[in-house]
VEXZA-843841 format. One record per residue (C-alpha): residue number from 0; residue in one letter; chain; z, x, y. Coordinates in steps of 0.1 Angstrom, whole numbers. Layout:
N
ATOM:num:residuo:cadena:Z:X:Y
ATOM:NUM:A:A:Z:X:Y
...
***
This chain:
153
ATOM:num:residuo:cadena:Z:X:Y
ATOM:0:X:A:0:0:0
ATOM:1:X:A:-9:14:34
ATOM:2:X:A:-3:3:70
ATOM:3:X:A:-11:18:104
ATOM:4:X:A:12:14:134
ATOM:5:X:A:3:24:170
ATOM:6:X:A:32:40:188
ATOM:7:X:A:30:37:226
ATOM:8:X:A:57:63:235
ATOM:9:X:A:89:81:226
ATOM:10:X:A:110:49:229
ATOM:11:X:A:87:32:203
ATOM:12:X:A:90:62:180
ATOM:13:X:A:128:60:183
ATOM:14:X:A:128:22:176
ATOM:15:X:A:106:25:146
ATOM:16:X:A:126:54:132
ATOM:17:X:A:159:35:136
ATOM:18:X:A:144:4:119
ATOM:19:X:A:132:26:90
ATOM:20:X:A:165:44:87
ATOM:21:X:A:184:12:85
ATOM:22:X:A:163:1:55
ATOM:23:X:A:163:33:35
ATOM:24:X:A:180:33:1
ATOM:25:X:A:198:59:-21
ATOM:26:X:A:172:83:-35
ATOM:27:X:A:146:75:-9
ATOM:28:X:A:120:102:-1
ATOM:29:X:A:100:102:31
ATOM:30:X:A:72:127:34
ATOM:31:X:A:62:135:70
ATOM:32:X:A:29:150:79
ATOM:33:X:A:14:159:113
ATOM:34:X:A:3:188:134
ATOM:35:X:A:28:210:153
ATOM:36:X:A:43:189:181
ATOM:37:X:A:33:156:166
ATOM:38:X:A:69:143:165
ATOM:39:X:A:81:148:130
ATOM:40:X:A:115:161:140
ATOM:41:X:A:119:134:167
ATOM:42:X:A:111:107:141
ATOM:43:X:A:136:123:117
ATOM:44:X:A:163:122:144
ATOM:45:X:A:156:85:149
ATOM:46:X:A:156:78:112
ATOM:47:X:A:189:96:110
ATOM:48:X:A:203:74:138
ATOM:49:X:A:192:44:117
ATOM:50:X:A:212:58:88
ATOM:51:X:A:242:61:110
ATOM:52:X:A:244:99:116
ATOM:53:X:A:274:106:138
ATOM:54:X:A:257:132:160
ATOM:55:X:A:220:126:164
ATOM:56:X:A:217:156:187
ATOM:57:X:A:226:178:158
ATOM:58:X:A:194:167:140
ATOM:59:X:A:169:194:147
ATOM:60:X:A:141:213:129
ATOM:61:X:A:154:232:99
ATOM:62:X:A:124:256:101
ATOM:63:X:A:144:287:98
ATOM:64:X:A:170:274:73
ATOM:65:X:A:146:252:54
ATOM:66:X:A:171:224:48
ATOM:67:X:A:198:207:69
ATOM:68:X:A:223:182:55
ATOM:69:X:A:238:154:76
ATOM:70:X:A:265:130:67
ATOM:71:X:A:257:93:73
ATOM:72:X:A:257:59:55
ATOM:73:X:A:237:79:29
ATOM:74:X:A:236:117:29
ATOM:75:X:A:205:130:47
ATOM:76:X:A:186:160:34
ATOM:77:X:A:162:172:60
ATOM:78:X:A:136:197:47
ATOM:79:X:A:110:217:66
ATOM:80:X:A:83:232:45
ATOM:81:X:A:64:248:74
ATOM:82:X:A:73:284:66
ATOM:83:X:A:70:281:28
ATOM:84:X:A:42:296:9
ATOM:85:X:A:37:264:-11
ATOM:86:X:A:50:240:-37
ATOM:87:X:A:65:266:-60
ATOM:88:X:A:87:281:-33
ATOM:89:X:A:98:246:-23
ATOM:90:X:A:106:238:-59
ATOM:91:X:A:127:269:-62
ATOM:92:X:A:149:255:-34
ATOM:93:X:A:160:229:-59
ATOM:94:X:A:143:201:-41
ATOM:95:X:A:140:181:-73
ATOM:96:X:A:178:178:-75
ATOM:97:X:A:179:164:-40
ATOM:98:X:A:151:140:-49
ATOM:99:X:A:170:127:-79
ATOM:100:X:A:203:123:-59
ATOM:101:X:A:218:95:-39
ATOM:102:X:A:209:107:-5
ATOM:103:X:A:177:103:17
ATOM:104:X:A:152:131:17
ATOM:105:X:A:131:136:48
ATOM:106:X:A:104:163:42
ATOM:107:X:A:86:177:72
ATOM:108:X:A:52:194:65
ATOM:109:X:A:52:175:32
ATOM:110:X:A:14:181:28
ATOM:111:X:A:23:218:20
ATOM:112:X:A:44:207:-10
ATOM:113:X:A:27:175:-22
ATOM:114:X:A:28:187:-58
ATOM:115:X:A:66:187:-58
ATOM:116:X:A:72:153:-43
ATOM:117:X:A:82:125:-66
ATOM:118:X:A:54:101:-76
ATOM:119:X:A:71:73:-57
ATOM:120:X:A:78:79:-20
ATOM:121:X:A:69:69:16
ATOM:122:X:A:43:91:34
ATOM:123:X:A:40:90:71
ATOM:124:X:A:11:108:86
ATOM:125:X:A:14:112:124
ATOM:126:X:A:-18:113:144
ATOM:127:X:A:-16:125:180
ATOM:128:X:A:-36:102:203
ATOM:129:X:A:-25:117:236
ATOM:130:X:A:6:132:252
ATOM:131:X:A:27:101:245
ATOM:132:X:A:9:79:220
ATOM:133:X:A:9:84:183
ATOM:134:X:A:-6:65:153
ATOM:135:X:A:16:64:122
ATOM:136:X:A:-4:60:89
ATOM:137:X:A:22:48:63
ATOM:138:X:A:15:50:26
ATOM:139:X:A:40:34:2
ATOM:140:X:A:38:46:-34
ATOM:141:X:A:60:26:-58
ATOM:142:X:A:75:-9:-57
ATOM:143:X:A:106:0:-37
ATOM:144:X:A:85:17:-10
ATOM:145:X:A:60:-12:-9
ATOM:146:X:A:89:-35:-3
ATOM:147:X:A:102:-12:24
ATOM:148:X:A:69:-11:41
ATOM:149:X:A:66:-49:39
ATOM:150:X:A:100:-52:55
ATOM:151:X:A:90:-29:84
ATOM:152:X:A:60:-50:93
***
């Protein structure tokens, strides 16, 4: 199941992210794809707010540490695959254990590690339209993610 959402500005990104975060479930995996500066980390921060993270300002790009963990309604595991050489290196981080856990996994630069993602997940490709506007292409794979996507519409 796929759906496209036009995002007018930063406030719309934040609203969408909070709605998504409020609906995520234990074991959810969200794959984020987009060019540098597209807004993957900003969307992750908004999703974290929707999950009830206590300090949204603490949610930042884990590029140099590869994974950040944040306590919230469900534990949040925020991955950044930008600096990884590929799926094998990501797998060696123990990503599969996180994917099988009770938290929510948010994976930036997920296209670099597609082979390690679970078969069922939500993929959000962020297309930059201009300085402020984005287009989110959402692809839900699996029944739970299809229900999630339907609830977001």
